[in-house]
N, C-alpha and C positions, 0 to 999 in steps of 0.2 A: 504494500500500500504506500503510495506517495505521501510525503510529509504533509502536504496541504490537505490531502484526503483524510489523514489521521486527525488533523485539527478540526476539520469539518465534522467528522464523526462525533467529536466530543462537544461540539457547539450546541447551544440552545437557540441562539440567534445568529443570523448571518445578515450583515449590513453591507450593501454595495452602493455605488454612486453612479449617476448618469446625468449628463448635462441636460438633455431633454428626453423625457420619457414619452415616446411617440409610438405610432403604429408599428414601427420596425424594431422597437426595443426588445420585444420578446421573440424576434426572428433572426437570430444570428449574432446579436451583439453580446457583450460580456454578461449582461443580465441573463440572457438565455442560457449561456454556458453555466453560470452559477446555479440557476434554477435546475438545470438538468443534473448537475453534480449533487444537489440536495436530494432530488428524487432518487437518483442512483444510490445514494448513501442510505436513505430510508428503506429502499427496496432490499438492501443487503442487511437489514436488521438494525440499522441505526435508529436513534430516536428522531421523531419529527422535529422540525425546526421552523421558527418564525423567520420569514424572509422579508427584510426591509430594504427599500431603495430610497435613498436621499437624492433628490434631483433639483435642478434649477427650475424647470418648468415641466408640468405634466399636461400633455395634450390629449390624453385618452381618458375615457370614463371607466372602461372595463379593464381593470388591471389584474383580474383573476384573484389568486390567493396571495398576492404580494401586497404588503403594506407600503404605499408610496407616500412620501412626504415631499412636498414641493415648496421651495423657497418663495416662489411667486404667490402660491396660495396662502402661505403663512404670513408674509409681510407685505405683499404687493410688489409689482414690477420695479417701481422707483427705488424702494428701500432695498430690494434684493440686488439691484444693479449698483446702487450708490454706496451701500454699506454691506457688502457681501460677507465679510468675516463676521460681523456682528449678527447678521441674519443667519449665517450657518451655525453659529453658536446657539442662537435661539432655537433653531431646528433640532440641534443635538439635545438640548434640554427637553424639548417637546417629546422627542423619540424616547429618551430614557424615562421621563415621567410616565409616558404611556406604558412602557414596559414594566415599570414598578407597579402601576395600578393593576395591570393585567396579571401580575404574578402574586399580588397580595390577596390571600384568601379571605380577608376581612372586608374587602371593598365590594 
């Protein structure tokens, strides 16, 4: 098993990035490869994983079983373009807050 596959097998969450999540994202881009590796890992007996994509812009409404976080949706185009680092930090906080809420049995 390749080193990356071993790490994937141990992961609960996989986070990847994409500039623009569009109609071609799940057809041959890195996101497609990661999703196929996750499916392969689960089929080989690994635990199911949450797959999160952080992107600048999401242009599709049907993203399947991927949790997509878009900078533009979160803070607006002007803020995403003008204050990208601050916007990305805000997105990271949102992702991890959502993960904590989902994993808390008391929520």
